[in-house]
C-alpha angles and dihedrals in degrees: 000000000000090000091054091047092051091050088053093046100070113181118356131161130208113248094034131085145164111263135175113225119198104187137038120201103212131205141155126256090253092060103263116143111230105179148278118289126195110226122232093002092307096306093099132248122254117229117195102209110037115160113246138175121225114247092255092049091048095056098033132094097050093269138095109261134187135197119264125257096348124057143135119291090245088063101036099048104004091252111164143137119282093243095056110133116253091241091058091045090055090049091053091049091054091050090047091054090050090049091054092046090055090053092051092047093047091049087078088076099022105038094186089070091070088071091056091049091051093051095047092052094051108098094203093052093046090052090053091048091052090051091051091049092050091053090052090048094238120175123234089235094056114112122241139185138182129266116193111193101303095337119106104189092204088064094051125085101198091098096047096092092048091050093051092051093044092055090051092049092057091061094050124197114324135176116275113271118225112255117249139182113265110240090216104042104018090230123138104253145161103254123224121225096219126029107242099223136045131209101259102175101078098087107133095034099064097290124133123244092240093046143264131255122243093191117026135150104181095141130063091235089065094052130085140185093017093293118147126232115308093004083086086074100026118214135156119242090251094054094044090049092048097054094045094046092048096046092049091049093048092050090050094049104034114024132145117190111221103187105281093358136072121216120201128179143183142179129242088234119031114252132193115270091242090061094052107113094191092060089058089053100051112017131064108247137179087261123083118236089259090053091051089051090050091049090054091053092047090053091048091050091049091051093049092048092050094245095121109042088157088067097037092062096039128104135201131219126196128181130186116212142176136167129246127176093336095313131107112242114207105212098179145343124212129182139160145125122315089237092057091048093052090046092051093048089050089051091049091060094041095050091051095052113115140158116272118248092258091054092232098120146318121311122242109275107256118235122228101275092044086061093047092048092049091059092061106029110137126200123224128168090344093306129111116233123196116229106171090152088068092064109097110246093232089057092052090050091050091050089051090050090050092052094049100039100032090240128148123295107250113262089228089061090053094048094047091047091051089055091053092047091051090049092051094047095047090047090051091240119156108266111263102230096207090062091059088046088059092050092048092049091049092053094045092053090047088060104265098144091175092069111109135175090248134043112300111199088182096062107132100215119091092212090067091052092046087061090048090051093054090052091052093046091050091051090047091055091051092049091051102039106016120224112347128187095247115017132189094277097049092047102039112020096097094047094041092052092052105031108017093161090064096046111037094066089063092044091050090055090052090047091062090056091048093049090054090060094056130084116257101260096047092043091052091049092054091045089054092049092050092045092051092051094045088052088059093048088050124190104349135026107229111261094216136005129218120229092266091047088052088057089054088050090053093051093046089052094048098044092046089050090051090049091051091048090051090051091049090051092051091049091050091048092050090048091051091049091050092050090048091050091050091051091050091050091052 
């Protein structure tokens, strides 16, 4: 993983980082304050080479230190909430003084910075700046920088050399450190004791606001062979900076939240956004699901025909992360060829395809979070509530892994979905199509090649046909008696799906009574339907069904119901056409 991250990193330098700045404090070159400006319409502007201290440098030296040129408003202009504790106020004042001292020192090589230092040490000007910030509803934690006439210091490089030397001077002269082999590159390097940057993008999934360490050895139990701290996994400052900078950037730009985990991904060779299969899987796009599926097949065809060698030789990398007690937890690593990724995303959509409940066509292929939501939809007062937080995080990660790698759908997803299907059916709720998509995908990936989007009368398993039989018997009851308060399905679905051998004898006896209430043609039609299904079940209705067989039962029930609905629609359409023809004849 580190090797792939470093290949993605390109050139990085310790002491510099990407940073998004929200506010610019503007002034003229003669020292006149001209206002506070939100950058990029208030969203913040990203600067590629912002000076930054490592965490150990920031807290070292027995003094309060701040970063250079870009800091929080509470540090730059002492802007904070009225209820901030005196101790924290004093801490911000100390950091503010250090920030201004850095500006004065750097003005030796970048004279325009002396103006910024003068403004930020003038109490009257700072008071005016705070008033302006309050009117614009700025937050004390927002980052700010200085703009002097048309000069943005963060975009200049005349202070870079000074900054490099200043960082070195803080560390003083130390004894030579024995050279070691870098665990990531294999090069002979001078190892650092503490990695300079943390992973700061895991807030919301257990991560801390000030960052989490990916490689840390702050306790003796983590150390071996007498090595201290990060020497246990030797890296140079450049390498440690590169992996942290790159991982933070990747999480910012391409992140998918999977419950209590974040997944980020990248490609060995950069590809256009429109060719990114994972974006079709997880993010709403201008394309429909069917268009995304078609795009995947077009890319695969282009690869096979040699039209896209850039994709044929490409690879993907995906990593699932969360935070815990200040440490980065790696929950999973996936990698493979671009071709396999596109093929697996195509298969994801194909396996989830299923007939709609009216039997008029295929449903829209659900995207990833539609599938996750469907597992935990709850019904209340006839409404559907989304409860994605109820899905266990490991299950979401396994579903993500299934989608990317083409692996099996977790059995826990199937069992939980079956419970929801049973709840919907018994509550007389309209069948949620995505739930049956999940069951179908699970069975397909378990090797059931007979599973199709539409009704399959040739399916070899009797459990499938038991579900079909219940759908026909329920429709027969409705044809004979009309709507009743508790029909066959509401009363018997749960028992029939688990112990059909104990239930269908009773239902068959009731069916004879229902057939007697129908006119000859309709009665004969239902008799033929029941006879055809019983012929598929053969001699004996299964006494009990396993969990997987119950999923077959559910699909047989749903697909037969859709087939009956389609037939009803055709009959209604034929009837309407006949009535129209009669009117035209008259």
